[in-house]
C-alpha positions as CSV (number, residue, x, y, z in Angstrom):
1,M,37.3,92.4,61.6
2,N,35.5,95.0,63.7
3,A,36.2,98.6,63.2
4,P,38.6,100.4,65.5
5,N,35.9,102.9,66.5
6,G,33.5,100.2,67.5
7,L,31.1,100.5,64.6
8,S,28.2,98.1,64.7
9,V,27.7,95.3,62.2
10,T,24.5,97.0,60.9
11,D,26.2,100.4,60.4
12,G,29.2,98.7,58.8
13,A,27.0,96.7,56.5
14,V,25.3,99.9,55.2
15,L,28.7,101.5,54.5
16,T,30.0,98.4,52.6
17,R,26.8,98.1,50.6
18,R,27.1,101.7,49.5
19,V,30.7,101.5,48.5
20,T,30.3,98.1,46.7
21,M,27.4,99.7,44.7
22,M,29.7,102.6,43.8
23,S,32.4,100.1,42.7
24,V,30.0,98.3,40.4
25,A,28.8,101.6,38.9
26,T,32.3,102.8,38.4
27,A,33.4,99.6,36.7
28,A,30.4,99.6,34.4
29,I,31.0,103.2,33.3
30,L,34.7,102.5,32.6
31,V,34.0,99.3,30.6
32,A,31.6,101.3,28.3
33,L,33.9,104.2,27.9
34,K,37.1,102.1,27.3
35,T,35.3,99.8,24.8
36,A,34.1,102.7,22.7
37,A,37.6,104.3,22.8
38,W,39.3,101.0,21.9
39,L,37.1,100.5,18.9
40,V,38.0,104.0,17.7
41,T,41.8,103.9,18.4
42,G,42.8,100.2,18.3
43,S,45.3,100.8,21.2
44,V,46.5,97.6,22.7
45,A,47.2,99.4,26.0
46,L,43.6,100.6,26.0
47,L,42.4,97.1,25.1
48,A,44.4,95.8,28.1
49,S,42.8,98.4,30.4
50,T,39.4,97.6,29.0
51,A,39.8,93.9,29.7
52,D,40.9,94.7,33.2
53,S,37.9,96.9,33.8
54,A,35.6,94.2,32.5
55,L,37.0,91.7,35.0
56,D,36.8,94.5,37.6
57,L,33.1,94.6,36.9
58,V,32.7,90.9,37.5
59,A,34.8,91.1,40.7
60,S,32.8,94.1,42.0
61,L,29.6,92.2,41.4
62,V,31.0,89.3,43.4
63,T,31.9,91.6,46.2
64,F,28.5,93.4,46.0
65,Y,26.7,90.1,46.8
66,A,29.4,88.7,49.1
67,V,29.2,91.6,51.6
68,R,25.5,91.2,51.8
69,Y,25.6,87.5,52.4
70,A,28.5,87.9,54.9
71,V,26.4,89.9,57.4
72,A,23.5,87.4,57.3
73,P,22.8,86.1,60.9
74,P,23.9,82.6,61.9
75,D,21.6,79.8,61.0
76,A,21.2,76.1,61.9
77,E,23.9,75.1,59.3
78,H,26.3,78.1,59.8
79,R,26.4,78.6,63.6
80,Y,29.5,80.8,63.2
81,G,27.8,83.1,60.7
82,H,28.6,83.7,57.0
83,G,31.5,86.2,57.4
84,K,34.0,84.2,55.3
85,A,31.9,84.9,52.2
86,E,34.0,88.1,52.1
87,A,37.3,86.1,51.9
88,F,35.9,83.8,49.2
89,A,34.9,86.9,47.2
90,S,38.5,88.2,47.6
91,L,39.8,84.9,46.2
92,V,37.6,85.2,43.2
93,Q,38.9,88.7,42.7
94,A,42.5,87.5,42.8
95,G,41.7,84.8,40.3
96,L,40.1,87.2,37.9
97,V,43.0,89.6,38.2
98,F,45.4,86.8,37.5
99,A,43.4,85.9,34.4
100,S,43.3,89.5,33.3
101,A,47.1,89.8,33.6
102,A,47.7,86.7,31.6
103,L,45.4,87.8,28.7
104,I,46.8,91.3,28.7
105,G,50.4,90.0,28.7
106,R,49.6,87.7,25.8
107,E,48.0,90.5,23.7
108,A,50.9,92.8,24.5
109,V,53.6,90.3,23.5
110,G,51.8,89.6,20.2
111,D,51.5,93.3,19.5
112,L,55.1,94.0,20.4
113,T,56.4,91.5,17.8
114,G,54.2,92.6,15.0
115,G,52.0,95.3,16.2
116,H,50.7,98.6,15.0
117,A,50.5,102.1,16.4
118,P,47.1,103.2,17.8
119,R,44.8,105.6,15.9
120,Q,43.3,108.9,17.2
121,E,45.3,108.8,20.4
122,G,43.4,111.8,21.7
123,W,40.3,109.8,22.4
124,A,42.3,107.1,24.2
125,I,44.1,109.8,26.3
126,A,40.8,111.5,27.2
127,V,39.2,108.2,28.3
128,M,42.2,107.2,30.4
129,V,42.1,110.6,32.2
130,V,38.4,110.1,33.0
131,S,39.2,106.6,34.1
132,I,41.9,107.8,36.5
133,G,39.6,110.4,37.9
134,L,36.7,108.0,38.6
135,T,39.1,105.3,40.0
136,S,40.7,107.9,42.3
137,L,37.3,108.9,43.7
138,L,36.3,105.3,44.3
139,L,39.6,104.6,46.1
140,M,39.0,107.5,48.4
141,A,35.5,106.3,49.2
142,Q,36.8,102.7,49.8
143,A,39.6,104.0,52.1
144,K,37.1,105.9,54.2
145,V,34.9,102.8,54.6
146,L,37.9,100.6,55.4
147,K,38.8,102.9,58.3
148,Q,35.4,102.1,59.8
149,T,34.8,98.5,58.8
150,S,38.0,96.7,57.9
151,S,36.0,94.5,55.4
152,V,38.4,92.0,53.7
153,A,36.1,92.0,50.6
154,V,36.2,95.8,50.3
155,S,40.0,95.7,51.0
156,G,40.5,93.2,48.2
157,D,38.3,95.3,45.9
158,R,40.3,98.4,46.8
159,A,43.6,96.5,46.2
160,H,42.8,95.7,42.6
161,Y,41.4,99.2,41.9
162,A,44.7,100.6,43.3
163,M,46.5,98.5,40.8
164,D,44.0,99.7,38.2
165,L,45.0,103.3,39.0
166,A,48.6,102.4,38.4
167,S,47.8,100.5,35.2
168,N,45.7,103.3,33.9
169,L,48.6,105.7,34.5
170,A,50.9,103.2,32.7
171,A,48.5,103.0,29.8
172,L,48.2,106.7,29.6
173,L,51.9,107.2,29.5
174,G,52.2,104.5,26.8
175,I,49.5,106.0,24.6
176,G,50.8,109.5,25.2
177,A,54.4,108.5,24.4
178,T,53.2,106.7,21.2
179,A,51.3,109.9,20.1
180,V,54.4,112.1,20.7
181,L,57.2,109.8,19.5
182,G,55.3,107.7,16.9
183,L,56.6,104.4,18.3
184,G,53.8,101.8,18.4
185,S,55.9,99.5,20.5
186,L,55.5,101.9,23.5
187,D,51.8,101.1,23.6
188,A,52.5,97.4,23.8
189,I,55.2,97.9,26.5
190,A,52.7,99.9,28.5
191,A,50.3,97.0,28.3
192,M,53.0,94.7,29.6
193,V,53.6,97.0,32.6
194,V,49.8,96.9,33.2
195,A,50.0,93.1,33.3
196,A,52.9,93.1,35.7
197,L,51.1,95.5,38.1
198,L,48.0,93.3,38.0
199,L,50.0,90.2,38.9
200,W,51.5,92.0,41.9
201,G,48.1,93.2,43.1
202,A,46.6,89.8,42.8
203,V,49.2,88.3,45.0
204,G,48.4,90.8,47.7
205,V,44.7,90.1,47.5
206,F,45.2,86.4,47.6
207,R,47.5,86.6,50.6
208,E,44.9,88.6,52.6
209,A,42.0,86.4,51.7
210,S,43.9,83.2,52.4
211,S,45.0,84.5,55.9
212,Q,41.4,84.9,56.9
213,L,40.3,81.5,55.4
214,M,43.1,79.9,57.4
215,D,41.9,81.5,60.6
216,K,45.0,83.6,61.1
217,E,45.2,85.3,64.5
218,L,44.2,89.0,64.9
219,P,47.2,91.4,65.0
220,D,49.2,91.5,68.2
221,G,47.8,95.0,69.0
222,D,44.2,93.6,69.0
223,R,45.3,90.6,71.1
224,A,47.0,92.9,73.6
225,R,43.9,95.1,73.8
226,I,41.8,92.0,74.5
227,V,44.1,91.0,77.4
228,A,44.1,94.6,78.8
229,L,40.3,94.8,78.7
230,I,39.9,91.4,80.4
231,T,42.3,92.1,83.2
232,K,40.9,95.6,83.8
233,D,39.1,93.8,86.6
234,E,41.8,92.7,89.0
235,R,39.9,89.6,90.0
236,L,40.7,88.2,86.5
237,S,44.4,87.3,85.9
238,D,46.6,85.1,83.8
239,V,44.8,85.2,80.5
240,H,45.8,82.1,78.6
241,Q,44.9,79.9,75.6
242,L,43.8,83.1,73.9
243,R,42.6,82.3,70.4
244,T,41.1,84.8,67.9
245,R,40.1,84.9,64.3
246,A,38.3,87.2,61.9
247,S,35.4,86.1,59.7
248,G,34.4,88.9,57.4
249,P,32.8,91.6,59.6
250,F,32.9,89.3,62.7
251,V,35.5,88.4,65.2
252,H,35.7,85.2,67.3
253,I,37.5,85.4,70.7
254,Q,38.1,82.5,72.9
255,L,40.3,82.5,76.1
256,H,40.9,81.1,79.6
257,V,41.3,83.2,82.7
258,D,42.1,82.6,86.3
259,L,39.6,83.4,89.1
260,D,39.7,83.2,92.9
261,P,38.4,79.6,93.7
262,Q,36.7,80.9,96.9
263,I,34.2,83.2,95.2
264,T,30.7,81.9,94.4
265,L,29.5,80.7,91.0
266,E,27.2,83.7,90.8
267,T,30.0,86.1,91.5
268,A,32.2,84.4,88.9
269,H,29.4,84.6,86.4
270,Q,29.0,88.4,87.0
271,V,32.7,89.0,86.6
272,I,32.8,87.1,83.3
273,V,29.7,88.8,82.0
274,A,31.2,92.2,82.8
275,A,34.4,91.2,81.0
276,E,32.4,90.2,77.9
277,K,30.7,93.6,77.9
278,R,34.0,95.4,78.0
279,L,35.1,93.4,75.0
280,L,31.9,94.0,73.1
281,E,32.3,97.7,73.5
282,A,35.6,97.5,71.6
283,F,34.6,94.6,69.3
284,P,30.8,95.0,68.8
285,A,30.5,92.0,66.4
286,A,32.6,89.6,68.5
287,D,31.5,86.1,69.4
288,I,33.1,85.6,72.9
289,L,33.8,82.5,74.9
290,I,35.6,82.9,78.3
291,H,36.5,79.8,80.4
292,A,37.2,80.4,84.1
293,D,39.9,78.4,85.8
294,P,40.5,78.3,89.6
295,R,43.6,80.3,90.3
296,G,46.5,78.1,91.0
297,S,44.7,74.9,89.9
298,A,44.3,75.4,86.2
299,E,45.1,72.3,84.1
300,P,46.1,72.2,80.5
301,H,43.3,71.0,78.2
302,G,42.2,71.4,74.7
303,G,44.2,68.7,73.0
304,A,45.8,70.0,69.9
305,F,44.4,73.5,70.8
306,A,46.2,73.7,74.1
307,E,48.4,76.7,75.0
308,I,50.7,77.9,72.2
309,P,53.3,80.5,73.1
310,H,52.4,84.0,71.8
311,P,53.9,87.3,72.7
312,A,50.5,88.9,73.3
313,A,48.8,85.9,74.8
314,H,49.4,86.4,78.5
315,A,48.9,89.0,81.1
316,P,50.8,88.9,84.4
317,A,49.0,87.2,87.3
């Protein structure tokens, strides 16, 4: 979806590339640190967090390449562009998070029934603190980029890193409680909490990605804004059959509008082009198709895609 501030696709691509590179680097560092700490401590909560970070690295690499492919210009085989690559990347992320949660839950249950207390908890606690710090910095960077680009792939990446932050906190509490109270079961319980948080996050990522793949309409606020921009010229009225969808960094807008049947074709063309320019100022990456109907003589057409009632679909004539 286009940025609220009208950021161009090129500028948005630069921002998403930078933040996805930062995501890959963060995941790689965390995998190395957590693996080393797990080998020293034997903490199942830390093992759970390590497995999660390993899958994060895979997911971040998928996102890294997806955002670059998504901004590729349309070609002969993909006339609507490649924007949905971002949504596919988010689905991959959701699947990896589901797998991570299942593996972590299995390990935690096994350790809870016949487990052991972790060793040298200080190392594990130190690594988890570093992990929380790095993840927090990444989340802040991703939030800044999302305010400007609304990238569904970066949004999915941020969703699972937000769950990572929560899971890291849970693991830290479990390891810390085990060190203080000497109860090894708390470490396994913390790992189970991590698994539950990951499942919850995966559902959210899946829902957002599937909405875009199923061509869900833009939010009502965006649709109302489109209508307002079109009807800013009083010669245009009764916006109808408004259809919108997001495709990665791109937006597709299609609508019908009424015009005075007495004006010339050249004038009608100028009015429509001016309306398109107003939309492009607000949605720079939009693919726009406007069909003009003679006012008072418009006929329903479009077959299965004819007018469907929507609260933000119309403007008064």
